[in-house]
Each structure stands twice: as C-alpha cells, then as structure tokens.
N, C-alpha and C positions, 0 to 999 in steps of 0.2 A: 380729499383734495387739500393740499397744503395752502396756507395763506399766500405764499409766493405764486403758486399756480393760479389762484384766483386773480391775483393782480395781473398776470399775463393775459387773462381773458377780457379785461376791461376794454370796451369799445371795439372789439373785433366783430366784424359783420357776421351775422348768422349765429353768433354765440349767445349764451344765456346772459351775458353782461354787455351785449351790443349797445344798449341804450344807457349804460352807466358810465360814469367818469370817476377819475381819482381826484379827490379834493384835499387840499392842505388846509385844514380848518383851524380857526382860532376862536377860542371862547370869548364872547363879549359880555355874557352875563350868566350867572348860575345861582339858583336860589331854591329853597324848599317851596314846593307847590302845595303839598298836603303832608300829613305825617308820614305817608308811605311813598310819596312821589317827589322827585326832584326834577326841576326844569333847567335845561342847559340850552343856551342860545349861542349859535356859532355863525361865523362868516368865513369867506374865502374869496380870493380873487376870481371874479367871474361867476360867483354863486348866483347872481341874478338870472343867469341863463339856465339854472336847474329847472327842469320840467318834470314834476312828479305828479302821479295820480294819488288821490286820497287812499290811504292804506299802504302805500309803498314805504320803504325804509332806507336808512343809511346803514352801511356796515362799517363800524368803527374798527380801526386797526389798533387795538389796545396794546401799548408797549408793556413788556414784562420786566423792564429794568436792565435788559441786556440788548442784544441785537434781535431778539425774538419778539413776535407780536402774536396775539390771538384776535380773531375776528368776532365781533359781537354786533348783532343786528338790532336796531332800534327804530321803531316807526316814526316817520316824520309827522310831527303834530301840526306844523304850519310852515309855510314859505312866504317871506315878505320880500319880493323883488325890489321894492322901493328902498327898503332899509338894508337890503343885501344880507338878510339873515335867514337862518333855518332854525326852527325850534324843535327840540326833542324832549319829550317827557318820559321819564323812566321810573318804573316800579322798582322799589328797593327791597322787595321781600326776600330776595336770595343773596347770598354772598358769592363773590367771584371777581375776576379781573375787571369785567365790564362795569359792574355796579360799584366796585371799589373806585374805579377811575371817575365815574359819574359823581359819586358822593364827594370826592375830593376836588373836583374841577373848580377852577377859579378863573376869573377874567384874565386873559393873556395866555392861558394854557393852550397848547397846540396838539393836534392829533390828525392823522390821515384818515380818510374815509372813502368808501366806494358807494356810489349810488346815482340815481335811485334804483332800488331793487324791489322785486315782488310782483307776483301776478294776480294777487287777490285785491281787486279794487272794486269800486262801486259799480253796480249794474243799473244803468238808468232806464232800461227797457222792460221794467217789471211793474206790477201793480202795487206791491208792498215789499217791505224789507224787514228782516228780523236780525238783530245783532245779539249774539250770545258770547260774552267775553268775560275773562277774569281781569285782574289788574294789568297784566302784561298786554292784553288786547285793547284796553280802554282807550289809550291815545289814538290808535288807528280808527276805532269805532267812532270816536268823537269827530275826527277829521272827516269821515265819510258822512256822518249825520249832517255836518255843516255844508256838505256838498250835495245833499239831496235836492233833486229838481223840484220846482214848484208843483204843488198838488200831490206830493208823495204822501204815502202812509207808511209809518215805520214804528217798530217797537223794539225794546231791548231788555235783555236779562244781563245785568251787570254785577259781577261779584267784586267786592272790595273788603278791606279789613273792618273799617268802621264807617259811620256816617261822615266823619271828618274827611274821608278820602273820596266822597262822592263829588263828581264833576259833571256839569251839563255842557252841551255844545254852546259856543259863544253866540251862534245864530243858526237859524235853519229856515228853509223855504217850505218845509214839509207842512201840509195841512194838519197832520196829526202825528205826534211823536210821543209815545208812551214809554216811560222808563221805569223799570222795576229793579230795585236794588236788593242784592243778596249779601248780607253782611256776616262775616265770620265772627266778629265780636270776641276774638280770642278763644272761642270754644272748639275750633278745628283749624288744622293747618291748611295753607294754600295747596291746591291740587286735589282736595277731596272732591270726587266727582259727583257724589250723591245729590247734594242740593241743586246743582245746575241741571243734572239729568232729570230730576223730579220736576223742576220748573219747566223744562222743555216738554215734558209729558203733558203739562196742563196749559201751556201758553196758547193763546188764540192764533190760529192759522187762517187768515181771512180768505174769502173766495178770490178767484183770479189767480194770476201767475205771480209767485213771490220768489224771493231769494233770501237765503240765510247765510250769514257770515259768522263762523265760529272760530274764535281765536283764544286759546287758553292752554292749559296743561294737556299733555298728550292723551291721558285717559279721559279727560273731560271732553275733548274733541271727539274721541271715538264714541263715547257714550251718548253724547248729544246727537251726533250724526246717525247713530243706530236708531235712536228713538224717533227722530224726525223722518227717517226713511220708513220706519214701521207705520208712521202716521200718514204716509202716502206721498211724501215729497220725492221727486226723482233725484238721483245723484248729482245731476247737473244743476240742481237748484240749491245745492249746499256747497259753499266754499269754506273748507276747513284748513286751519293752520295751527299746528302744534308749536307754540312759542317756547315751550320748555317741557322737561320731563322730570318728575320727582326722583331725586337721587342719582340721576344719570346725565350730568351736563356733558356736552360735547366740547371738549377743551379747544378744539381747533376751529370750530365754526360757530359755536354759541347756539346750536340747535339740538333738538333731541336726538339721541342715538337711535338709529333704525333698529327695529325689532327683527328677529329672525336672521 
C-alpha cells in the first residue's frame, strides 16, 4: 500500500485508520537522550485532542527531498495535553530516511504524521505482565509500564547496546516491577535472537493469567513467541510486533517485509 493510499484511509469509519488523524507537526525540542536514542518533542494545532493508548505510535511522513515521502512508525513515548506536545524517543541503531530525519531534527522543523496507530496496548485485566523488547520496543514498553494499574506485577527483558542506554519508567503504580537488562556491549549486532530467546526460556512466568508484549526484530519476536508458547502460554496471551527485520527494510512503510 502506497503512502498516498494510507493517507486516504485516515479517519474513514470502519477502516484501519478510523481513529487516526493527520497532523502537521512542528519540532519544539530535539536532543540526545542516551548514546543510542534521540528524543524529539513535537506540537501541532489541536494536538491536545490526541487520544492515544500506551504502546501506540505516530507514522511520520518522512520527506525524501522531492515530492515523495516514506512512512516511518515511531512509538509515542508521552503526550502532554497541557503543554500541547507529543514526545517520541527513537533508537538510532539503523540507518535510513526515518533515523536520518530524527537525527537531524531541530526546533522549528516540520513534518506530517498520521496517528495514533497500533493495536498492541496495555492489557489491564491480567494478573501479571512481561515485556520482551529490544531498543526499538523500549519507548513503548516504558510508556506501558508507566500506565500499569495499581497493584500490578510486571517484569521485563530489555535489550540495549550498553548500560548508558538503560532507561527506567518515570513512575509506575505497579507493586512489583523487575527489569533485566541484556547488553550487547559491542560483541554482537542488534537483531541477534539468541540472548533474548534464551532469557525467555528462563524468565519466571508467575501463576495466574498473564500477558506478554514482544516488540523487537522479526526473528526475535518469532523465537520468543515460540518459546513462550512451548512453556504453556496461549497465543492470545502474547502480543508480538516485529518493529524491524535485519537486512530487509520496507522502504514504503517502515516495517518488516512479509515472509513467503
């Protein structure tokens, strides 16, 4: 589906973008967050009306220097209706039009976006939560952790490059939140599924009904999902989202190319 076709679907009743809007964004602030992450804060007329669920994203319509654009999806880290701003944190481990634009963004820059998008959001009706994410899934996982209802129990397997990239939720109402960091430390490339799959084989799965959120490279999502299913979780207890795929970027949509 082309970027222009997606634009035609925004706000149409019954469609996949029925709840999304087109926003004309202006950057109000942009800064390095950690060595591998950059934070961009944007505003737009009426942005205080944006209603997103933790884990949803904005699709930036990244210009290519001509009349063409490519769509790139980035998870919403925070919405501040009072300040009329939306914050997006982006992992810069890969090169491409989206990360190039984010890396160079300065206050005053403008870009169009579609959102909110995304069906993977926090499940409040469970006894425990498990987040399994790499760098690309970290902003969404943090947003969901901050939205956990009081009394929640949650744990997370979080892969980043080094300890300098580790981030914790700004606040949480969870009674218990256990974070385990998996650091590459320059010894392996992003997208190597083995460490996260092995961690998923050992992670504690408490009694009661739980839900797992997996957001990472495509092979990581497949491997972790397989392991957790083998350990007894039902498919409807696992929400998986492949944010990227090694060596095969989808130039039109910013998502992994489908297999087969």
